[in-house]
N, C-alpha and C positions, 0 to 999 in steps of 0.2 A: 746207678752209673749206666749211662747209655752208650752203646757203640755207634761209631760214625764211620761211614765209608767215604773215602776221598779218592778221587781219581781224575785223570786228565786223558780222555780218549778222543783223539783227533781222527776224523774220517773225511776222506775226499770221495764224494759220490759223483758219478757221471751217469746221465740217462738222457734219452732222446724223446722227442715227441713220437707219438704212434706212427710207425712206418717212416720215421725220420722226415716227416713232412715239414716244410718251412711254414710253421704257424705262428711263431713268436715274432711279432712285428716290431721293428725298431722304435716306433713311436710310443710303445708301452713296455718295452723290454725291461728298462730300468725299474719300472714300478713292480714288475713281476719279481725281479731279484730282491727288491726291498720287502715285498710281501712275504716271500719265503723266509727271509730273516726274521720277520715278525712272528711267523708260525713257530719257528725254532724257539724264539724267546718265550712265547706264551706256553711252551711245553717243556721248559726247563733246559733247553739246549742253547747253544750259542753259535750263531752263524758268523764265521770270520769273513766270508765273502761268498756271494752267489753270482754267477755270470754264465755267459754262453753265447750262442748264436741263435739264428732263426729256427734251428731244428734240434738243439740239445742244450743241456744245462750241466754246470758243475756247481756243487755246493760243498764248501769246506767248512766243517763245523765240529764243535765239541759236543759230545753226547755224554751225559752222566753215566757212571758205571751201572747204575740201577736200571738203565733202559737199553734194550737191544738195538743195535744199529738198524735192523729191519723195521722195528717199530718207529724209530725216528724218521727214517726216510719215507715210510708209509704216511706219516702225518704230514710231511712236507709235500709229497706228491699229491695226495688226496685234497688237501686244503688249497693248494695253488691251482689245481685243475678246476676245482669248484669255483674259485675266485674268477679265473679267466672266463669260464662259461657263464657266470652271472654278469660279469662286467662287460663282456663283448658278445652277449647272447645272439644278437642278430647276424653275426658274421659267419660262424662255423662252429662245429662241435670239436672242442679241444680235448685232447687226452695225451697223457704221457705213455711211453712204452710200458709194458708190464714189468720188465726186469730193470736192473741197474747194475753198475759196477761200483764196488766200494773198495777203497784202498786206505790203509792206515798210514799215517804220517807222524813223524817225530817233530818236536818243537824246533829243531834246527832247520826244518823244511818249511816253516810257516811263511817266511818272506818269499821264497822261490815259488811256492804253490799259489800264494796270493797274487803274485805278479803274473804267473801263468794264466790264472783264471781271469784277471783283469784285462789281459791282452788277447782274449779269445777271438775277437773279430779279425784282428791282424794275423793271428796264428793260422786261422782257417783260410786265409788267402793262399796258403802254401800246402795245406794238408786237409783232407776231408775228415769228417767225423769218424767214418769207418776206419780210416788209417790211424787216426789218433787213438781210438778205442782199442784196436788190436795191439798197438804199441804199448798202451797201459797194461794190457793183459800179459804181454810178453815180459815187460819190465818187472812185473810182480810175480812172475813164474806161475801164471794161471793157465792151465791147459784148457783148450776149448776146441769145439768142433766147428769148422768153418761154416758148415751148412746151418748151424743153429745159433751162432753167436748173435745174430741180429733178428732171430725168429720172433 
């Protein structure tokens, strides 16, 4: 008789390009989000949606209980950075920021979170990435030091 572990762990990750530089170009942005979903799938995760703007990304995904969220996002960030650098080698050196934000979500939040990520371009006409990120931290009761939050 074998034991089985079942779980549904929903995570909303937010991270920027290094120094929040606008490196994600609109002509290949959609391909990057799709590629990130493929990395998730290949590693036993499920991306519900990935999206963002020229300088940051949101990925909303399910990670199995046997995998730490830190491992899941490391696979996504490393694999997607490698892909961008190989695909667009002649343009620039692409890198994600070292850290990330991670927030848990319940199933009742899937629709709202998906809509929020899908509408990032429109959303950021009114609010910067920095404003958005600090609002996430406050909403999730995460204390941070102003001098180090974007370090």
